[in-house]
N, C-alpha and C positions, 0 to 999 in steps of 0.2 A: 503494499502499500505507501502510494506514496507523500511527503509531504507537503502539505498546500504551506507553504515560504509566505502565504499573505497575509495568512494569520499566525506565525509564528513567529516573524519577527513582533509584532507588536504586543504579544503578549509574554520576551521576552525581555520588554523595556520595560512593560507595565511592570514585571517582579524585580529589576532592578534598581524601578526606580522606590519601588517601596519598603524594597532591606535600606536605601538609601536611610531612607525617611525613618524606619524604626530603628538605627543606629548613633545617639544624639554625640558630634564629637562635644572632647571638653574644654572645647576651648568657650564652645559654647554655656558648661556647665557653669564654668568659671566668672563667665562674664556676668550667670546670674545668680553667681556669689556673690557676684563685686555688685550688681544693680540688687539684692537684697542688703547687705551692709551699711549701702546710704539710703537707704528707705528707711530700715528700723532702729538704726545710732546717727542725733541728730550730728551736722557737722563734717562727715566724709563725703570728700570730693573723689571720684577717680581720673584716674590719669592716666597714663602712656602705660601701655599692652608690652612687654616684650623678652623676648626668650621665656614664656609661659609665665610670667609674673605680672600682678595685675600690680604699681604704685598705684595706693593712695594717697590720701594728704590727712589731715587732723590737726586744729591750736597742739592736741595737746601731747602729741608728736613732734620730734622733727623727721624719724621718717614713720612711714605703718606700708610694707607690703605681702598683697596675700600670693601667695605660689599653685597652682594651678599643681594639678593629678600626674605625680610621676612612679617611679621604677619602685621606688624607697618609700616614699610615704605619697598619704588620698591628698590630702592638703596641709598648707601649710599659713602660717598666718607669723607678719614676724612685725617689732614693735620695737621703733629708740626712739627715748628718751632726752630729752634733749641737757636735763641735769642727772649728776651722777648719781643720784637720791629722787626714784620716784615722786613724781606725786599722785594725791588719789584719784587724782580724774584720769590720770593714766593705768593705773591698774585697774579703776572703771569701766573704761575702752577698750583693753585689752581682754577682760572679762564678758562681757559684750560681745566685743567682735566672736572672740570663740564659742560663744555660745548661738549664735549663727552660723558659722562653718562649719563647726564637729558636731550641731545638734544634739545640747547636753544646757544642763542647767551651766546657768548665769552662775551660780550660788559658787556650784562643784570648778570651775576655772577661775572664779575669782582664788576661792581657797589656792587651788595650786602655782595660780601665777602671784598670791604675795605671799606664800611658802618659797614661792623658788625667792622673789627679789630680796625678803628677808634673806636667807640665809644667807648670800650673798657676805667678806668680810673678811675682818681679819687672818680669823682659825678655820676657815671654807677654803677662803682666796677668792679669783672674782670671777669664775668658771665655773658657773653650775648645771649640772644634770640630775633629773631626774624625774618618774612617772609618776603622775595620779589622773586616779582613773582610765585608766588606757589610752594617756592620755601624754607624747615628750614633750617636756620641759628644758627649757634649756637660757639662760640669763647668764650675760657677761657684763664688766663692766670695767674701762679704763678709765683715767684720769679728768673725764671731762663728762662724759654721755655714760647709760642703762642701755640694757637691750636687753628686747626677749621673744622665742621662738619659741610659735606652739607646735605641733603637727603629733599627726597620727601615723604607724606604722601601716602599709601597705597588706599583711597578713590579717590584720586585728579588724 
């Protein structure tokens, strides 16, 4: 029985189109997440996107960025304070953004960020790595700034 090509090609094209629409791209999810952060947290502005990183801005931070999904982490939130000892507004911003990005309660991200930032000092040093509620926190500071990075590993 011969194949009718006039019917087979449109059917194949429709199947290819449907499969492309069914799998969302990672960049679209990351852009949606940045828009969600902007709509839920006052003062956040969306900047440029480069190499799977969306740069954001907020008055309480010196630098704020959202890293998109890659091979090792699902998402990463990085915030840098303009002072060595971060203000409560900075910690609250990190907690609010972390709650939106990782879909966990704000209180859990606030507790993790506060513990991480509080552990930096004379006895433990200026580079702290810790896990809290399946999130990886890394806090660093130098002579003039403090930074926190919150991420979740890909296998969780």
